[in-house]
Residue frames relative to the residue before (quaternion, step in Angstrom):
aa qw qx qy qz dx dy dz
M 1.0000 0.0000 0.0000 0.0000 0.00 0.00 0.00
E 0.6773 0.5059 -0.3133 0.4326 3.57 0.83 -0.94
E 0.6084 0.5277 -0.3566 0.4735 3.60 1.07 -0.62
H 0.6824 0.5043 -0.2869 0.4447 3.55 0.91 -0.90
I 0.7743 0.3605 -0.1918 0.4834 3.59 0.84 -0.95
Q 0.3472 -0.7829 0.4554 0.2434 3.58 1.31 -0.17
L 0.6586 0.3755 -0.3139 0.5715 3.56 1.18 0.72
S 0.5366 -0.5344 0.4905 0.4311 3.55 -1.24 0.16
I 0.6255 -0.5398 0.3902 0.4064 3.55 -1.17 0.43
A 0.6275 0.5369 -0.3364 0.4526 3.59 0.99 -0.77
E 0.6511 0.5032 -0.3174 0.4712 3.59 0.96 -0.83
Y 0.6438 0.5224 -0.3282 0.4527 3.57 0.92 -0.89
F 0.6370 0.5183 -0.3248 0.4692 3.60 0.93 -0.88
H 0.6567 0.5273 -0.3113 0.4401 3.57 0.92 -0.91
Y 0.7589 0.4089 -0.2116 0.4606 3.59 0.80 -1.02
Y 0.8342 0.2429 -0.0766 0.4891 3.59 0.89 -0.92
G 0.4794 -0.7002 0.4151 0.3281 3.59 1.21 -0.30
E 0.6722 -0.5351 0.3535 0.3700 3.50 -1.31 0.41
N 0.6277 0.5501 -0.3596 0.4172 3.63 0.90 -0.79
S 0.6582 0.4952 -0.3049 0.4782 3.57 0.94 -0.86
F 0.6376 0.5342 -0.3239 0.4507 3.57 0.96 -0.88
R 0.6734 0.5052 -0.3048 0.4454 3.59 0.87 -0.92
K 0.6216 0.5260 -0.3450 0.4668 3.61 1.05 -0.64
V 0.6616 0.4861 -0.2991 0.4864 3.57 0.94 -0.89
E 0.6200 0.5606 -0.3298 0.4389 3.57 0.99 -0.87
S 0.6613 0.5029 -0.3025 0.4671 3.59 0.95 -0.87
K 0.6455 0.5146 -0.3165 0.4673 3.59 0.98 -0.81
V 0.6645 0.4972 -0.3022 0.4690 3.58 0.93 -0.89
L 0.6038 0.5571 -0.3540 0.4469 3.60 1.00 -0.75
R 0.6993 0.4637 -0.2770 0.4682 3.57 0.83 -0.94
K 0.6286 0.5326 -0.3319 0.4595 3.57 1.04 -0.76
L 0.7088 0.4675 -0.2665 0.4561 3.59 0.84 -0.97
S 0.5838 0.6048 -0.3794 0.3867 3.59 1.11 -0.52
N 0.6284 0.5321 -0.3340 0.4587 3.59 1.22 -0.33
E 0.6544 0.4778 -0.3011 0.5028 3.57 1.31 -0.09
D 0.5027 -0.6372 0.4953 0.3098 3.55 -1.23 0.49
K 0.3752 0.7139 -0.4877 0.3343 3.55 0.30 1.34
I 0.3918 -0.6311 0.5985 0.2999 3.49 -1.37 0.24
I 0.2009 -0.7882 0.5744 0.0919 3.56 -0.81 1.01
A 0.1327 -0.7712 0.6204 0.0517 3.57 -0.65 1.15
T 0.1286 -0.8281 0.5447 0.0315 3.55 -0.48 1.20
G 0.4703 -0.5993 0.5507 0.3412 3.49 -1.35 0.17
G 0.6931 -0.5119 0.3240 0.3907 3.55 -1.25 0.23
G 0.6288 0.5863 -0.3345 0.3860 3.58 1.11 -0.59
I 0.5599 0.6383 -0.3976 0.3479 3.58 1.10 -0.53
V 0.6957 0.4770 -0.2849 0.4552 3.61 1.07 -0.61
Q 0.4369 0.6780 -0.4752 0.3516 3.60 1.22 0.14
C 0.6768 0.4538 -0.2707 0.5126 3.56 1.17 -0.57
A 0.4706 -0.7079 0.4545 0.2660 3.57 -0.66 1.13
A 0.6377 0.5290 -0.3321 0.4508 3.60 1.00 -0.77
N 0.6440 0.5024 -0.3271 0.4753 3.60 1.03 -0.71
R 0.6270 0.5276 -0.3421 0.4598 3.60 0.97 -0.77
Q 0.6672 0.4924 -0.3022 0.4702 3.56 0.89 -0.91
F 0.6498 0.5302 -0.3136 0.4453 3.56 0.96 -0.88
L 0.6684 0.4894 -0.2977 0.4745 3.57 0.94 -0.89
């Protein structure tokens, strides 16, 4: 996430808020799913029903 947003997660939360972060997080999840990688998520990603279903 930090590579994608070019800020620490704490900085992103400070400047843009959690709602914005969660939207970006969902986009990154879908983008990374097309790659051969293991995705380690934080606990907040499953708050969104669409993310839970996707995972």
